[in-house]
C-alpha positions in Angstrom: 21.7 -11.9 -3.2 19.4 -9.2 -1.7 16.3 -10.0 0.2 13.1 -8.9 -1.7 9.8 -8.9 0.1 6.2 -7.7 -0.8 3.8 -6.0 1.6 0.4 -6.0 -0.1 -3.0 -4.7 1.0 -5.8 -2.3 0.3 -5.5 1.4 0.9 -5.6 2.1 4.6 -4.6 -1.4 5.6 -1.3 -0.2 7.2 1.3 -0.9 4.5 3.1 2.4 4.8 2.7 2.6 8.6 4.5 -0.8 8.9 7.7 1.1 8.0 7.5 3.3 11.1 9.7 0.9 13.1 12.6 1.0 10.6 15.8 2.9 11.4 15.9 6.1 9.3 19.7 6.1 9.4 19.8 2.8 7.5 16.6 3.0 5.4 16.1 4.7 2.1 12.4 5.5 1.3 11.2 5.8 -2.3 7.8 7.5 -2.2 6.4 6.7 -5.6 2.9 7.7 -4.5 4.3 11.2 -3.6 1.9 11.3 -0.6 4.3 11.4 2.3 4.4 8.9 5.1 1.7 8.2 7.7 3.1 8.6 11.2 3.9 11.6 13.3 7.4 13.1 12.9 8.2 11.3 9.7 9.5 14.5 8.0 12.3 14.7 10.5 13.3 11.1 9.9 13.1 11.0 6.1 14.0 14.1 4.0 16.3 15.4 1.3 18.8 16.7 3.9 19.3 13.2 5.3 19.5 11.9 1.7 17.2 9.0 2.6 14.0 10.0 0.9 12.9 10.7 -2.7 9.5 11.1 -4.5 9.7 9.4 -7.9 8.0 6.7 -9.9 10.5 6.7 -12.7 11.8 3.1 -13.2 15.2 4.2 -14.5 15.7 6.6 -11.6 14.8 3.8 -9.1 17.2 1.4 -10.8 20.0 3.9 -10.4 19.1 4.4 -6.7 19.3 0.7 -6.2 22.7 0.4 -7.9 24.1 3.4 -6.0 22.9 2.1 -2.6 24.3 -1.4 -3.5 27.8 -0.1 -4.4 28.3 3.2 -2.7 25.9 3.9 0.1 26.4 0.7 1.9 25.2 2.1 5.2 21.7 1.7 3.9 20.3 -1.8 4.7 16.7 -1.4 3.7 15.0 0.2 0.7 11.2 0.7 0.7 9.4 1.2 -2.6 5.9 2.6 -1.9 4.0 1.6 -4.1 4.8 -0.5 -7.1 1.3 0.1 -8.4 1.9 3.8 -8.9 5.0 3.0 -10.8 2.9 0.7 -13.1 0.1 3.3 -13.5 2.5 6.2 -14.2 4.3 4.1 -16.9 0.9 3.2 -18.4 -0.2 6.8 -18.5 3.0 7.8 -20.3 2.0 5.2 -23.0 -1.6 6.3 -23.3 -1.2 7.6 -26.9 0.6 4.4 -27.9 -1.7 1.9 -29.7 -1.4 -1.8 -30.0 -0.4 -4.7 -27.8 3.3 -3.7 -27.7 2.8 -1.1 -25.0 1.5 -3.8 -22.6 4.5 -5.9 -23.3 6.7 -3.0 -22.6 4.9 -2.3 -19.3 5.3 -5.9 -18.2 9.0 -5.9 -19.1 9.5 -2.6 -17.2 8.0 -4.0 -14.0 9.4 -7.5 -14.3 12.8 -6.1 -15.0 12.7 -3.9 -11.9 11.7 -6.8 -9.7 14.3 -9.1 -11.3 17.2 -6.6 -10.7 16.1 -6.1 -7.1 17.4 -9.6 -6.3 20.9 -9.0 -7.6 22.3 -6.7 -4.9 24.4 -7.3 -1.8 23.3 -9.9 0.8 22.8 -7.4 3.6 20.2 -5.4 1.7 16.5 -5.8 2.0 14.1 -4.2 -0.6 10.5 -4.0 0.4 7.9 -3.3 -2.3 4.5 -2.0 -1.2 1.6 -3.0 -3.5 -2.2 -2.7 -3.5 -4.4 -5.8 -3.6 -7.6 -6.6 -5.3 -10.2 -9.1 -4.1 -12.2 -11.0 -6.7 -15.5 -12.9 -6.0 -17.2 -15.5 -8.1 -20.9 -16.4 -8.3 -20.7 -18.8 -5.5 -19.4 -16.2 -3.1 -15.8 -17.5 -3.0 -13.3 -14.6 -2.8 -9.6 -14.4 -3.5 -7.1 -11.6 -2.8 -4.0 -11.0 -4.9 -1.7 -8.2 -6.1 -3.4 -5.6 -8.2 -1.8 -5.2 -11.6 -2.2 -3.0 -14.8 -3.0 -5.0 -17.9 -3.6 -8.7 -18.6 0.1 -9.3 -19.5 1.1 -8.6 -15.9 -1.7 -10.8 -14.7 -0.4 -13.7 -16.7 3.2 -13.4 -15.5 2.1 -13.4 -11.8 4.1 -10.8 -9.8 3.9 -12.9 -6.6 6.3 -15.4 -8.2 9.1 -12.8 -7.9 8.8 -12.9 -4.1 9.4 -15.6 -1.5 7.6 -13.5 1.1 4.3 -11.9 0.3 2.5 -10.5 3.4 -1.1 -9.3 3.3 -1.7 -6.2 5.3 -5.2 -6.1 7.0 -7.1 -4.3 9.8 -8.9 -6.9 11.8 -11.1 -5.8 14.7 -9.1 -2.5 14.9 -5.8 -4.4 14.9 -3.3 -3.8 12.0 -1.7 -7.1 11.1 0.1 -9.1 8.4 -1.2 -12.4 7.2 1.8 -14.7 6.5 0.2 -17.7 4.8 -2.4 -18.2 2.1 -6.0 -18.0 3.1 -8.0 -17.2 0.0 -5.0 -15.1 -1.0 -1.5 -15.2 -2.4 0.1 -14.6 1.0 3.2 -16.7 1.5 6.4 -16.9 3.5 9.4 -19.3 3.8 8.4 -22.6 5.4 8.8 -22.4 9.2 9.8 -18.8 9.3 6.5 -17.5 10.7 4.6 -20.1 12.7 1.8 -17.6 13.3 -0.8 -16.9 10.7 -1.0 -13.3 11.9 2.0 -11.2 12.9 2.4 -7.6 14.0 2.3 -4.8 11.4 6.0 -4.1 11.9 8.4 -4.2 9.0 11.5 -4.2 11.2 10.1 -7.3 13.0 9.6 -9.0 9.6 13.1 -8.3 8.5 14.6 -9.5 11.7 12.6 -12.8 11.6 13.7 -13.4 8.0 17.3 -12.7 8.9 17.2 -15.1 11.8 15.5 -17.8 9.7 18.1 -17.5 6.9 21.0 -17.8 9.4 19.6 -20.9 11.2 21.6 -24.1 10.7 19.8 -27.0 9.1 
């Protein structure tokens, strides 16, 4: 069973930048936002010639990439999908002329199916989904941060339930970090994996910690 993790945060919180530490030789990057990556020299690391980078938000295309990497391109150990929100929005836009409740059910099934399939691949494969967050505030001033979704149907099914690890990317006093545990948010991680509430904004570090945790003897 593949390892599926979520990196969620507002725009500019360091989601994409966290992938700078990954090894391009063993990482495949799906740039659904079609905006490029956010560190110097990335075009030499990820490009069509190296066959480790694609710009697409088409769900069926992404599913085929997952399957090919699982069965044929086994040198890839990490897939990054950046961002799932663009995949949702693009699918929603395609259905704009459709009327009725059915299109929202189809959208929910589309996203839910992609996340469900992501868990079914080889054990040495990690799939990291980048997502945007939204922060809601009530009349008393209480605020809560969660994954941003398209449509009430996706709100009801709770995308966070498809991940055992949801890290919230933030910039705190000029430091880019991940929150590992819930603090007015849906952040979570396996019990005892991250003792710290804040960890470095480093996706390779996260994967290594999860691998070590999973291999620990009880």
